[in-house]
N, C-alpha and C positions, 0 to 999 in steps of 0.2 A: 429782406427781398434781394439785396445785392448778392448775398451768398448763393441764393437760389439761381440767379441769373448767371453768375460765374460758373457754378457747377453745371448748369444746363449747357452753357457754351463749351465747356470742357468735354462734356459728353458728346456733343455734336462734332467737335473736332476729332475726338477719338473714333467716332463712327466713320467719319470720312477717311481717316488713316486706315482703319480696318478694311474698308471697302477697297482702297487702293492696294493694300497688301493682298487681298483676295484676287484682285485682277492680275497682279504681278505673278502670284502663285499659279493661277490658271494658265498664264502665258508660259511659265516655266514648265508646267506639266505637258503642255502641247509640244514644246520643244523636245522634251524627253521622249515623248511618243514618236515624234518624227525621227529622232536619232535612232531609236530602236528599229523603226521601219527601215531606215537606210542601212543599218547594220545587217538586218535580215536579208535585204536585197543583195548587198555585197557578198554575203556568205553564199547565196544561191548562185551568184555569177561564177562561172568557171572561166578562167583566162590563162593564157600562157604569156610569158614575156619573151621578147625577141631581142637579141643583141643587135645593136645598130652597126656594129663593126664585126661582121662575120669573119672567122679565121680560116 
């Protein structure tokens, strides 16, 4: 009976770790999407630079 309890506890712990990793991965994927959106926006923007010290 002790072995069963120990194994069940380990399974529960691993399930918790897996859930946490899935949450972290989802957050990372959201960050990647946001970065790609920002890159696309910046590529669309046209801008010119001006010298602050005109000659």
